[in-house]
C-alpha positions as CSV (number, residue, x, y, z in Angstrom):
1,M,8.5,2.1,70.3
2,P,11.9,1.8,68.4
3,P,13.3,-1.7,67.9
4,R,16.1,-2.9,70.1
5,L,19.6,-2.8,68.7
6,N,21.4,-5.9,69.8
7,I,23.4,-8.7,68.3
8,W,20.4,-11.0,67.8
9,S,18.4,-8.6,65.7
10,A,21.5,-8.0,63.5
11,C,22.0,-11.7,62.9
12,R,18.2,-12.2,62.2
13,A,18.4,-9.5,59.4
14,L,21.2,-11.3,57.6
15,S,20.2,-13.5,54.5
16,L,22.2,-16.7,54.0
17,R,22.7,-18.0,50.4
18,T,24.0,-21.5,49.7
19,R,24.4,-21.0,45.9
20,A,26.6,-18.6,43.9
21,F,25.0,-15.7,41.9
22,A,24.0,-16.6,38.3
23,Q,26.2,-14.8,35.7
24,G,23.8,-12.9,33.4
25,P,24.7,-11.3,30.0
26,P,26.5,-8.0,30.2
27,P,24.3,-4.9,29.8
28,A,24.1,-3.8,26.1
29,A,25.6,-0.4,25.3
30,P,23.1,2.3,24.2
31,A,22.4,2.4,20.5
32,L,23.9,5.9,20.2
33,L,27.1,4.9,21.9
34,A,27.3,1.7,19.7
35,R,26.9,3.7,16.5
36,R,29.4,6.3,17.7
37,G,31.9,3.5,18.4
38,L,31.5,2.1,14.9
39,A,32.0,5.5,13.4
40,D,35.2,6.2,15.5
41,N,36.7,2.8,14.6
42,T,38.6,2.9,11.3
43,T,38.9,-0.8,11.0
44,S,36.0,-2.6,9.1
45,R,34.1,-5.0,11.3
46,S,30.6,-6.5,11.1
47,L,27.8,-5.3,13.3
48,D,27.2,-7.4,16.4
49,S,23.8,-9.0,16.6
50,N,23.0,-7.2,19.9
51,N,24.0,-3.8,18.3
52,S,22.2,-4.4,15.0
53,S,19.0,-5.2,16.8
54,A,19.0,-1.7,18.2
55,L,18.9,-0.2,14.7
56,P,15.6,0.6,12.9
57,P,14.5,-2.1,10.4
58,S,14.9,0.3,7.4
59,M,18.6,0.8,8.2
60,L,19.5,-2.9,8.3
61,P,21.5,-4.3,5.4
62,G,19.3,-6.0,2.8
63,S,16.1,-4.3,4.0
64,S,13.4,-3.5,1.3
65,Q,11.5,-1.1,3.5
66,P,11.7,2.6,2.5
67,P,13.8,4.8,4.8
68,A,12.1,6.0,7.9
69,Y,13.0,9.7,7.1
70,T,11.1,9.8,3.7
71,S,8.1,12.0,3.5
72,K,6.0,13.7,0.8
73,E,8.0,16.9,1.0
74,N,11.3,15.0,0.6
75,E,9.9,13.1,-2.5
76,E,8.9,16.4,-4.1
77,A,12.3,17.8,-3.5
78,L,14.0,14.7,-5.0
79,N,11.7,15.0,-8.1
80,Q,12.6,18.6,-8.5
81,L,16.3,17.7,-8.4
82,K,15.8,15.1,-11.0
83,M,14.0,17.6,-13.3
84,I,16.9,20.1,-12.8
85,E,19.3,17.2,-13.8
86,Y,17.3,16.7,-17.0
87,G,17.5,20.4,-17.8
88,L,13.8,21.2,-16.9
89,N,12.4,23.9,-14.8
90,P,10.7,22.3,-11.8
91,L,8.7,25.5,-11.1
92,D,7.4,25.9,-14.6
93,P,3.6,26.4,-14.4
94,S,3.0,24.3,-17.6
95,V,4.7,21.3,-15.9
96,E,3.9,21.7,-12.2
97,G,0.8,19.7,-11.3
98,H,0.5,17.9,-14.7
99,K,1.8,14.4,-15.4
100,F,2.7,15.2,-19.1
101,G,2.6,19.0,-19.1
102,L,0.2,21.3,-20.9
103,P,0.0,21.1,-24.7
104,E,1.3,23.9,-26.9
105,L,-1.3,26.4,-28.1
106,P,-2.6,26.8,-30.7
107,L,-2.9,23.0,-31.3
108,P,-1.2,21.8,-34.5
109,S,-3.4,20.2,-37.1
110,Q,-2.2,16.6,-36.5
111,K,-3.1,16.9,-32.8
112,H,-6.8,17.5,-33.4
113,A,-9.0,14.5,-32.6
114,K,-11.0,14.8,-35.9
115,H,-7.9,15.3,-38.0
116,R,-5.5,12.8,-36.4
117,Y,-5.2,10.6,-39.6
118,D,-3.5,11.4,-42.9
119,S,-5.7,13.7,-45.1
120,V,-5.6,11.3,-48.1
121,V,-6.3,8.2,-45.9
122,S,-9.3,10.1,-44.2
123,Q,-10.7,11.2,-47.6
124,V,-10.4,7.7,-49.2
125,T,-11.9,6.1,-46.1
126,R,-15.1,8.2,-46.5
127,L,-15.2,7.4,-50.3
128,L,-15.1,3.7,-49.3
129,M,-18.0,4.2,-46.9
130,Q,-21.4,2.8,-47.9
131,D,-24.7,3.3,-46.1
132,G,-23.0,5.4,-43.5
133,K,-21.0,2.5,-42.1
134,L,-17.8,4.3,-41.2
135,A,-16.4,1.5,-39.0
136,K,-16.6,-0.9,-41.8
137,A,-14.9,1.6,-44.1
138,Q,-12.1,2.1,-41.6
139,R,-11.6,-1.7,-41.3
140,D,-11.4,-2.0,-45.1
141,M,-8.8,0.9,-45.2
142,A,-6.8,-1.0,-42.5
143,I,-6.8,-4.1,-44.7
144,I,-5.7,-2.0,-47.8
145,L,-2.8,-0.4,-45.9
146,N,-1.7,-3.7,-44.5
147,Y,-1.8,-5.3,-48.0
148,L,0.4,-2.4,-49.3
149,R,2.8,-2.8,-46.4
150,T,3.3,-6.5,-46.8
151,S,3.4,-6.6,-50.6
152,P,6.7,-6.8,-52.5
153,P,8.1,-3.6,-54.0
154,P,6.4,-2.6,-57.2
155,R,8.0,-2.7,-60.6
156,L,7.7,0.8,-62.0
157,D,7.0,1.4,-65.7
158,P,9.2,4.2,-67.2
159,S,6.5,5.0,-69.8
160,R,4.1,6.0,-67.0
161,P,6.1,7.8,-64.4
162,L,4.9,8.7,-61.0
163,L,5.0,12.2,-59.5
164,P,8.4,13.9,-59.5
165,G,10.3,13.5,-56.2
166,A,8.7,10.1,-55.5
167,P,10.8,7.8,-53.2
168,P,12.3,4.6,-54.7
169,A,10.1,1.6,-55.3
170,H,11.6,-0.4,-52.5
171,H,10.8,2.4,-50.0
172,L,7.1,2.5,-50.7
173,P,6.0,-0.6,-48.7
174,L,7.7,1.0,-45.6
175,D,5.1,3.8,-45.7
176,P,1.7,2.5,-46.9
177,A,0.0,5.9,-46.5
178,L,2.5,7.5,-48.8
179,Y,2.1,4.5,-51.1
180,L,-1.6,5.1,-51.4
181,A,-1.3,8.9,-51.8
182,L,1.4,8.5,-54.5
183,A,-0.8,6.1,-56.5
184,I,-3.8,8.4,-56.3
185,D,-2.0,11.7,-57.0
186,S,-0.1,10.1,-60.0
187,V,-3.3,9.3,-61.9
188,A,-5.4,12.3,-60.6
189,P,-6.5,14.6,-63.5
190,L,-5.6,18.2,-63.5
191,V,-8.8,19.4,-65.2
192,K,-12.4,18.4,-65.9
193,L,-14.8,19.3,-68.6
194,R,-17.7,21.5,-67.7
195,G,-20.6,21.9,-70.1
196,F,-22.4,25.2,-70.5
197,K,-25.8,24.6,-72.1
198,G,-26.8,26.6,-75.2
199,L,-23.4,28.3,-75.7
200,A,-22.3,26.0,-78.6
201,G,-25.4,26.9,-80.7
202,G,-28.4,24.8,-81.5
203,G,-29.0,23.9,-77.9
204,K,-25.6,22.1,-77.6
205,S,-23.5,22.5,-74.5
206,L,-20.1,24.1,-74.7
207,E,-17.3,21.9,-73.1
208,V,-14.8,24.0,-71.2
209,P,-11.8,22.7,-69.2
210,V,-11.9,23.7,-65.6
211,P,-9.0,23.3,-63.1
212,L,-9.5,21.1,-60.0
213,R,-8.4,21.5,-56.5
214,A,-6.3,18.8,-54.7
215,R,-9.3,17.1,-53.0
216,Q,-11.3,17.2,-56.2
217,R,-8.5,15.6,-58.1
218,R,-8.0,12.8,-55.6
219,R,-11.7,12.1,-55.4
220,M,-12.0,11.8,-59.2
221,A,-9.0,9.5,-59.3
222,F,-10.1,7.2,-56.6
223,M,-13.7,7.0,-58.0
224,W,-12.0,5.8,-61.3
225,I,-10.1,3.2,-59.3
226,L,-13.4,2.0,-57.6
227,D,-15.1,1.8,-61.0
228,V,-12.4,-0.5,-62.3
229,V,-12.5,-2.6,-59.2
230,R,-16.3,-3.1,-59.3
231,K,-16.2,-4.1,-63.0
232,K,-13.6,-6.8,-62.3
233,K,-14.7,-10.3,-61.6
234,S,-14.7,-11.2,-57.9
235,K,-12.3,-13.9,-56.8
236,G,-14.5,-15.1,-53.9
237,S,-16.8,-14.0,-51.1
238,G,-15.9,-12.5,-47.7
239,R,-15.4,-9.1,-46.2
240,T,-11.7,-9.0,-47.1
241,M,-12.2,-9.6,-50.8
242,F,-13.2,-6.1,-51.8
243,P,-10.3,-4.3,-49.9
244,H,-7.9,-6.8,-51.4
245,R,-9.1,-6.0,-54.9
246,V,-8.8,-2.3,-54.2
247,A,-5.2,-2.8,-52.9
248,E,-4.3,-4.8,-56.0
249,E,-5.6,-2.1,-58.3
250,I,-3.5,0.5,-56.4
251,V,-0.4,-1.6,-56.9
252,A,-1.4,-1.9,-60.6
253,V,-1.7,1.9,-60.8
254,V,1.8,2.3,-59.4
255,E,3.2,-0.3,-61.8
256,G,1.4,1.3,-64.8
257,R,-0.8,-1.7,-65.6
258,S,-4.2,-0.1,-64.7
259,S,-6.7,1.3,-67.2
260,V,-7.0,4.4,-65.0
261,W,-4.0,5.8,-66.8
262,D,-5.9,5.7,-70.1
263,K,-8.8,7.7,-68.6
264,R,-6.5,10.3,-67.3
265,T,-4.9,10.7,-70.7
266,Q,-8.3,10.9,-72.4
267,V,-9.5,13.7,-70.1
268,H,-6.3,15.7,-70.6
269,K,-6.6,15.3,-74.4
270,L,-10.2,16.6,-74.4
271,G,-9.2,19.5,-72.2
272,T,-6.4,20.4,-74.5
273,A,-8.7,20.2,-77.5
274,N,-11.4,22.5,-75.9
275,R,-9.1,25.0,-74.3
276,A,-10.1,27.6,-77.0
277,N,-13.5,27.7,-75.5
278,L,-12.1,29.5,-72.5
279,T,-12.2,32.8,-74.5
280,H,-16.0,32.5,-75.3
281,Q,-18.0,35.5,-74.2
282,G,-20.5,33.5,-72.3
283,V,-17.8,31.7,-70.3
284,K,-15.9,34.7,-69.1
285,G,-16.5,35.5,-65.4
286,M,-18.2,32.2,-64.8
287,I,-15.1,30.1,-64.1
């Protein structure tokens, strides 16, 4: 049954309010409209707190968060642009997928793991080694090179010149490996005397001068230096005394004060005196 429509039912449906309506905050504009309004306005003004709260945290000023639009693909594209800026090819197969790129083939001699040191330093280190203790020999070689690096420039002797083309004396401590190689090569003999038994008659050996290769020359010169070092009186005990004495003898060789120079001169004199034996019938074809 439908309700009755009269004046009393209409008055009963009315709601009477004794207080005024509370004034609430105005509705905030949508974020898209607020950003568009900022872009359309040519005057500079600061963002309202209500509008800035609608922006993502990564777009707020002073935010340390990465941008929300970054991804792995975008980072790869940015890295490729940086490589193009540096003059590199980002699609090079030798660079792509490798942190430092592929090495050049064939490998150069100084890039080999077993030949990463200077050839003279490596050879002298093994001549210093005793009882197969390579680590101790390497430690002694480090002490020798450090002594040569920290020592004052040597005073060269004009009567005993070094190899031609050698750097000035004040440059030698800057490169201790060159310092060591120059000292050894300067006193290295060019020849050695080889004895052929029975060729001189009466069971005597015939002394014949034989040329030496570079490694043989350096080995003989450094063995002379070690003989002089071992014959000298020790200044004390400790594992640094022996390498210090070797380094002091190397400095003496460069300055012309070592007795190794006399050995070299004696060997060369004997080789010059016996050079006629090279034409002996029993020697031909054996050297």
